[in-house]
N, C-alpha and C positions, 0 to 999 in steps of 0.2 A: 635490493634483492638479497635474500638470506645467503649467508656464507657458510658452506660446509667444509670442515677440516677433519682430519683423522690423526690419531696417534696410534702407532702400531708397535706391538711387542711380540717377541717369539714365544711360542708355547709348544707343548708336545704335539698338538694336532696340526701345527703350522704357525699361524699367527692369530692374534686377537687384536681387533681394532676398536677403539672408542671414538665415536663420531660426535662432534660438537656442531651445533647450529648457532651461529652468532655468539660463540663462546660458552654456550650452555649445553649440558648433556642431552643428547638425542637418543642414542642407542649404542649397542655393542654388536660387533659382527665377528664371526669366526671365519677365517680364511684357511681352508684345508690345504695342508702340504707345504713344506718348506719352499718348493718350487712354484708357489702360487704366482699367477700372472697379475695379481692385485686388481683384476677386472671388477671385483666387488666395490672398489673405491674409485671407479671412473667418475663419479659425481663430486669428488673432493677437489677443492681449490689448492690445498696444501696437504702434504702427508709427512708427518714427523715419525721417524722409525728408529727403534732402539737396536741398531746393528751398525757396525762400522761400514762406512762407504769410502772405499779407497784403502790402499795398503800403506804400511809403514816403511821407515820410521816416520811417525806423525807427531807434529808439534801439538796437535789437539789433545792427544792422550795425556801428556804431561800437564798441560794447562787444566784439563778437567780434573785430574787427580789432585792438583793443588787446591781446587775448590772444595772437593768432598772429602779428601783425605782417605786413608786406608787403601785397600786393594780392590775396590769395586770397579775401578776403571782399568781394563786390561791394556797392556802394551801390544799394539798390533804390528807385527813384523812385516817383512817383505813378502810379496805374493809367493815367491819360490819356497818359503818355509812351510807353507800350507800344502805344497805338492810333495813334500818329503814325509816319510813315515815319522810318527811322533816318537820322540826320545826324551825321557825324563832328563832334565838338566840341559836340554838342547837350546836354551835361550828363548823358548816360547812356552807359556803356561798351558796346562791341559785345558783350562777353561777357554782360553783364546783359540787354541787349536780346534776345539769342538765347534767353534763358530765358523770355521772355514767355509762350509757349504753355504751358509746364510750370507757370509760376506761376499763370496763370489756371485751369488744370485742377485743380491740387492745392488752391489756395485755395478754390475752389468745393466741392471734394470734402470738405475738412477741416471746412468750415462745418457739414456734416451728419454728420460722423463724428469724435467726440471722441477716437478712438484715435490720431489723427495728431498728431505733434509735429515741428516743424522742427528740424533739427540741421545742423551744419557739421562734416564729418569732421575737418578740421584742428584745430578746437577740441576734438573728442573725443579725438584722438590726443595733443594737448597735455595734456589732463586725465589721460589714461592715464600720461603721462610726468611726473606730479607737478607739472603746470602749468609745465613747462620746455619751451621751444620745441624742435622737432626740428632735427637737424643738416642733413638733406638734403631736397631737393624730392621730392615724391611720385613723379614720373615717372622719377627716377633709380634706378639699381640700388641705391645706398646707401639711398635713401628707401624702396624696396620692402622691403628686409631690415629696416630700422629699424621700419617699421610692422608687419610680420609678427611681429617680436620682441615688440612691445608687445601685440599681440593675444594671442599665446601666453602672455605674462606674466599676462594677465588671464583665462586659461582658455579663450580662443577659438582652437581649433586647427582651421583650415580644412583639411579633408581633400580633397585634389585628386581622389581616387578616387570622390568622391560628388557632384561638381559637375554632372554631366549636361550639359545645354545651356549652363550658365553657364561651362563650361570654355573656351568660345570668346570670352567677354567679356574686354575688357582688364583686366589685373591691377589697375591702380589703381582702376578702377570697383568691382571686387569687394572690394578692401580698404577702400574708402570705405564700401561697404554694410555691411561687417563692423563698422567703427567706429560707424556709425549704430546697428547692432543692440546694441552694447555699451551705448550710452546708453538704448536702449529697455528694456534689462533692468535698469537702475539704479533701484531704489526711491527713492534719494536724489538723483535727477537735479536739476541746478541750472539755472535759467533766466536768460538775459541779455535784458532786465533782470529783476529779481526784485522785485515780481511782474511778469508780462508786461503790456505795453501792451494796451489795448483799442482796436481799430480797427474801426469798423463792426460792433461787437458780437463781434469775433473776437479771442481772445488772441494777441498777436504777440510771439514771443520765439524765441531760439535756445537749445536745451537741450544740456547735456552731463552 
């Protein structure tokens, strides 16, 4: 029986999902609104999503940062920090703070749906590249071609003619979702840390 999996990344409209069938590109779907119920993914066996599942301090963040370098992996603080007004220099980055609504929604959702795994697209792309860091930033032209090449090397050929509503989504969001889907399709996916931490009864890890 064919296996459907999805990789999901956040976008302005809510979420974009890349669906693979037996590891090959099938389609892209747009899920409207941050508070999506993800009902459009009811037929998926696994869902890999680019948003933190679980609050910090998290061992996963430091381990993922060591893999990709730079500042693309945010440090996720305690839940309480997201409930306070944002203050510059308050120990939480503006980028991480902006994820608060998505983190709350997906963490709650994942607690009742074991199909969800947290991933970080740059860790996924690094793994596709034999654990070698990529040369170009993802929003650059070189970065887009570099990531498209890695996806194709691993059998994920995104067909622009079948994107539908997702054709209007920024390219880097679509490629990130495709990288997440690659991890969702991996039977031998690795977690950082291994085994995952248990926080409030929820396994917390970044998978690739």
